[in-house]
C-alpha positions as CSV (number, residue, x, y, z in Angstrom):
1,X,49.8,15.4,27.7
2,X,51.1,13.9,31.0
3,X,51.7,17.4,32.3
4,X,48.1,18.5,31.5
5,X,46.8,15.3,33.1
6,X,48.8,15.9,36.2
7,X,47.6,19.5,36.4
8,X,43.9,18.4,36.0
9,X,44.2,15.9,38.8
10,X,46.1,18.4,41.0
11,X,43.4,21.0,40.5
12,X,40.7,18.4,41.2
13,X,42.2,17.5,44.6
14,X,42.7,21.2,45.4
15,X,39.1,21.8,44.7
16,X,38.1,18.8,46.9
17,X,40.2,20.0,49.8
18,X,39.5,23.7,49.4
19,X,35.7,23.0,49.7
20,X,36.2,20.3,52.2
21,X,32.8,20.8,54.0
22,X,30.9,20.8,50.7
23,X,32.8,17.8,49.5
24,X,32.0,16.0,52.8
25,X,28.3,16.9,52.4
26,X,28.3,15.7,48.8
27,X,30.0,12.4,49.6
28,X,27.6,11.9,52.5
29,X,24.5,12.3,50.4
30,X,26.0,10.1,47.7
31,X,26.6,7.4,50.4
32,X,23.0,7.7,51.6
33,X,21.8,7.3,48.0
34,X,24.0,4.2,47.6
35,X,22.8,2.8,50.9
36,X,19.2,3.3,49.9
37,X,19.8,1.6,46.6
38,X,21.4,-1.4,48.4
39,X,18.5,-1.4,50.8
40,X,16.1,-1.6,47.8
41,X,18.2,-4.4,46.4
42,X,18.2,-6.3,49.7
43,X,14.4,-5.8,50.1
44,X,13.9,-7.2,46.6
45,X,16.0,-10.3,47.3
46,X,14.2,-10.8,50.7
47,X,10.8,-10.5,49.0
48,X,11.7,-13.2,46.5
49,X,13.1,-15.4,49.2
50,X,10.0,-15.0,51.3
51,X,7.7,-15.8,48.4
52,X,9.8,-18.8,47.5
53,X,9.7,-20.0,51.1
54,X,6.0,-19.6,51.3
55,X,5.5,-21.4,48.0
56,X,7.7,-24.3,49.0
57,X,5.6,-24.8,52.2
58,X,2.2,-24.6,50.5
59,X,0.1,-27.7,50.6
60,X,-3.6,-28.6,50.4
61,X,-5.5,-30.5,53.0
62,X,-8.3,-32.7,51.6
63,X,-10.8,-33.6,54.4
64,X,-12.9,-36.6,53.9
65,X,-16.3,-37.3,55.4
66,X,-16.2,-39.2,58.7
67,X,-18.2,-42.2,57.3
68,X,-15.7,-42.8,54.4
69,X,-13.8,-46.1,54.8
70,X,-10.1,-46.0,55.1
71,X,-9.7,-48.2,52.1
72,X,-11.5,-45.6,49.9
73,X,-9.2,-42.8,51.2
74,X,-6.2,-44.9,50.4
75,X,-7.5,-45.4,46.9
76,X,-7.7,-41.6,46.5
77,X,-4.1,-41.3,47.8
78,X,-2.9,-43.8,45.2
79,X,-4.7,-41.9,42.5
80,X,-3.2,-38.6,43.6
81,X,0.3,-40.1,43.7
82,X,-0.1,-41.2,40.1
83,X,-0.6,-37.7,38.9
84,X,2.6,-36.1,37.6
85,X,1.7,-32.8,39.2
86,X,1.8,-34.3,42.7
87,X,5.0,-34.3,44.7
88,X,3.9,-36.1,47.9
89,X,0.7,-37.1,49.7
90,X,0.6,-37.5,53.5
91,X,-2.2,-39.5,55.2
92,X,-3.7,-38.4,58.5
93,X,-6.1,-40.8,60.2
94,X,-9.3,-39.7,62.0
95,X,-7.6,-40.4,65.3
96,X,-4.6,-38.2,64.4
97,X,-6.9,-35.4,63.2
98,X,-8.7,-35.5,66.5
99,X,-5.4,-35.4,68.4
100,X,-4.2,-32.5,66.3
101,X,-7.4,-30.6,67.0
102,X,-7.1,-31.1,70.7
103,X,-3.5,-30.0,70.7
104,X,-4.5,-26.8,68.7
105,X,-7.4,-25.9,71.0
106,X,-6.1,-27.2,74.3
107,X,-6.2,-23.7,75.8
108,X,-9.9,-23.2,74.8
109,X,-11.8,-25.3,77.3
110,X,-15.1,-24.4,75.7
111,X,-14.2,-25.9,72.4
112,X,-12.8,-29.1,74.1
113,X,-15.9,-29.5,76.2
114,X,-18.2,-29.0,73.1
115,X,-16.2,-31.7,71.3
116,X,-16.6,-34.1,74.3
117,X,-20.3,-33.7,74.2
118,X,-20.4,-35.1,70.7
119,X,-19.4,-38.4,72.1
120,X,-17.7,-39.7,68.9
121,X,-14.8,-38.6,66.7
122,X,-16.4,-36.1,64.2
123,X,-13.3,-36.0,62.0
124,X,-12.7,-38.0,58.9
125,X,-9.3,-38.9,57.3
126,X,-7.2,-36.2,55.7
127,X,-4.8,-36.2,52.8
128,X,-2.2,-33.5,52.8
129,X,-1.2,-32.9,49.1
130,X,2.0,-31.2,48.0
131,X,2.3,-30.3,44.4
132,X,5.5,-30.1,42.2
133,X,4.8,-26.4,41.6
134,X,2.2,-23.9,42.8
135,X,0.7,-23.8,39.3
136,X,-0.1,-27.5,39.6
137,X,-2.7,-27.1,42.4
138,X,-5.6,-26.1,40.1
139,X,-5.0,-29.2,38.0
140,X,-5.0,-31.4,41.2
141,X,-8.2,-29.7,42.5
142,X,-9.8,-30.3,39.1
143,X,-8.9,-34.0,39.3
144,X,-10.5,-34.2,42.7
145,X,-13.7,-32.5,41.4
146,X,-14.6,-35.8,39.6
147,X,-17.9,-37.0,41.2
148,X,-16.1,-40.3,42.0
149,X,-14.0,-38.5,44.5
150,X,-15.9,-35.3,45.3
151,X,-18.7,-37.3,46.9
152,X,-16.3,-38.5,49.5
153,X,-14.7,-35.1,50.2
154,X,-16.1,-32.8,52.9
155,X,-13.7,-29.8,52.4
156,X,-10.6,-28.5,50.8
157,X,-8.5,-25.6,52.0
158,X,-6.9,-24.5,48.7
159,X,-8.6,-21.1,48.7
160,X,-7.0,-20.2,52.0
161,X,-3.6,-21.0,50.6
162,X,-4.2,-18.8,47.5
163,X,-5.1,-15.9,49.8
164,X,-1.9,-16.3,51.8
165,X,0.2,-16.3,48.6
166,X,-1.6,-13.2,47.3
167,X,-0.9,-11.4,50.6
168,X,2.8,-12.3,50.5
169,X,3.1,-11.1,46.9
170,X,1.4,-7.9,47.8
171,X,3.8,-7.3,50.7
172,X,6.7,-8.0,48.5
173,X,5.6,-5.5,45.9
174,X,5.1,-2.8,48.6
175,X,8.6,-3.5,49.9
176,X,10.0,-2.9,46.4
177,X,8.0,0.3,45.9
178,X,9.1,1.6,49.3
179,X,12.8,0.9,48.5
180,X,12.4,2.5,45.1
181,X,10.7,5.6,46.6
182,X,13.5,6.1,49.2
183,X,16.1,5.7,46.5
184,X,14.4,8.3,44.3
185,X,14.2,10.8,47.1
186,X,17.9,10.5,47.9
187,X,18.7,10.7,44.2
188,X,16.9,14.0,43.9
189,X,18.7,15.4,46.9
190,X,22.0,14.2,45.6
191,X,21.5,16.0,42.3
192,X,20.7,19.3,44.2
193,X,23.8,18.9,46.4
194,X,26.2,18.1,43.5
195,X,24.7,21.0,41.5
196,X,25.3,23.5,44.3
197,X,28.7,22.1,45.2
198,X,29.9,22.7,41.7
199,X,28.4,26.2,41.7
200,X,30.3,27.1,44.9
201,X,33.5,25.5,43.6
202,X,33.2,27.6,40.4
203,X,32.5,30.8,42.3
204,X,35.6,30.3,44.6
205,X,37.8,29.6,41.5
206,X,36.3,32.5,39.5
207,X,39.6,34.5,39.3
208,X,41.7,31.4,38.7
209,X,39.4,30.4,35.8
210,X,39.6,33.9,34.4
211,X,43.4,33.7,34.4
212,X,43.2,30.3,32.7
213,X,41.1,31.7,30.0
214,X,43.6,34.6,29.4
215,X,46.5,32.2,29.0
216,X,44.5,30.2,26.4
217,X,43.3,27.2,28.4
218,X,40.7,25.2,26.5
219,X,37.1,24.7,27.6
220,X,37.8,21.0,28.2
221,X,40.9,21.7,30.4
222,X,38.8,24.1,32.5
223,X,36.0,21.6,32.9
224,X,38.3,18.6,33.4
225,X,39.1,19.1,37.2
226,X,35.4,19.3,38.0
227,X,34.8,16.0,36.2
228,X,37.7,14.4,38.0
229,X,36.3,15.8,41.3
230,X,32.9,14.2,40.5
231,X,34.6,10.8,39.9
232,X,36.5,11.2,43.1
233,X,33.2,11.8,45.0
234,X,31.8,8.6,43.4
235,X,34.8,6.4,44.3
236,X,34.9,7.7,47.9
237,X,31.1,7.3,48.4
238,X,31.2,3.8,47.0
239,X,34.0,2.8,49.4
240,X,32.2,4.3,52.4
241,X,28.9,2.6,51.3
242,X,30.7,-0.8,51.2
243,X,32.1,-0.1,54.6
244,X,28.6,0.4,55.9
245,X,26.6,-2.2,53.9
246,X,29.0,-5.2,54.2
247,X,29.2,-5.3,58.0
248,X,25.4,-4.7,58.2
249,X,24.7,-7.7,56.0
250,X,26.9,-9.9,58.1
251,X,25.2,-8.8,61.3
252,X,21.7,-9.1,59.8
253,X,22.3,-12.5,58.2
254,X,21.7,-14.8,61.2
255,X,18.6,-12.8,62.3
256,X,17.1,-13.0,58.8
257,X,17.7,-16.8,58.6
258,X,16.0,-17.3,62.0
259,X,13.1,-15.1,60.9
260,X,12.5,-16.9,57.7
261,X,13.4,-20.3,59.2
262,X,15.6,-21.2,56.3
263,X,19.3,-21.1,55.3
264,X,18.3,-19.9,51.8
265,X,18.4,-16.3,53.0
266,X,22.0,-15.5,52.1
267,X,22.4,-11.8,51.3
268,X,26.2,-12.0,51.9
269,X,26.4,-14.9,49.4
270,X,24.3,-12.9,46.9
271,X,26.5,-9.9,47.2
272,X,29.7,-12.0,47.0
273,X,28.5,-13.8,43.9
274,X,27.4,-10.6,42.1
275,X,30.0,-8.2,43.5
276,X,31.4,-7.2,40.1
277,X,27.9,-6.4,38.6
278,X,26.7,-4.6,41.8
279,X,29.8,-2.5,42.2
280,X,30.2,-1.8,38.5
281,X,26.5,-0.7,38.1
282,X,26.5,1.5,41.2
283,X,29.8,3.1,40.5
284,X,28.8,3.7,36.8
285,X,25.4,5.1,37.8
286,X,26.7,7.4,40.5
287,X,29.6,8.6,38.4
288,X,27.3,9.2,35.4
289,X,24.9,11.2,37.6
290,X,27.7,13.3,39.1
291,X,29.3,13.9,35.7
292,X,26.0,14.9,34.0
293,X,25.2,17.2,36.9
294,X,28.7,18.7,36.7
295,X,28.3,19.2,32.9
296,X,25.0,21.0,33.5
297,X,26.5,23.2,36.2
298,X,29.6,24.2,34.3
299,X,27.6,24.9,31.1
300,X,25.4,27.3,33.1
301,X,27.8,29.0,35.4
302,X,31.2,28.9,33.6
303,X,29.7,30.1,30.3
304,X,32.6,28.7,28.4
């Protein structure tokens, strides 16, 4: 048994070295496939982080009419804070609203001059409402629709926030589809490369396989070196993929955190925490793909 196992492994390494360029091409394509899969995984994680970041920063500004007394606005603030769906309410006075407007449009002299012609502060007080979760905003807006409060309110910008969230979700889905498409393309190319590599390997060993048949070698023994070679491709490609992906993640980490403006973007931490599942799944998937392709190639071209 051990002698047969030794011979199978020996033949597999001989095949690998004998067709070195084909082996390199096969491993290279497998590496590209694994890199594309990891890119898809990273895009998926980044999409969820982006959506979570946007959701956490969402708030609704409730703008009151300029003639509404401050005491009535404070009453609405107390009412909102009493709702279980509300996390926080920030009060912005008419003076602060005017100052914020001037700061935002300081480069637009036309707007500033038009505002000066009004002569008085056209802004009322504003309440910036932050909900516990995004799904709580419709309930809060429904509470403010009560005539007791709606008569004091000039505008609410909840619809704009909903549009922004929908856009982020759409971009996230497009990123996932893009990564999935790239992975599918490399998967198809990999299947073709592995198929043709096995065909060439069988052709170069045609006489050797014929001799093995004459001396009574079983079908399994003839196929076994090709299976071992497929596993060898898988292990080598996974190691090379890790050598590419891991440094790339460490380099990209600070840039991603600066881009998203949050330390929650931790791809290195994600991979570290899930390394066993990620490596196990990718190794299993690539090995299974290589083994199935090898089985198909040997069944067609060995005719054993």
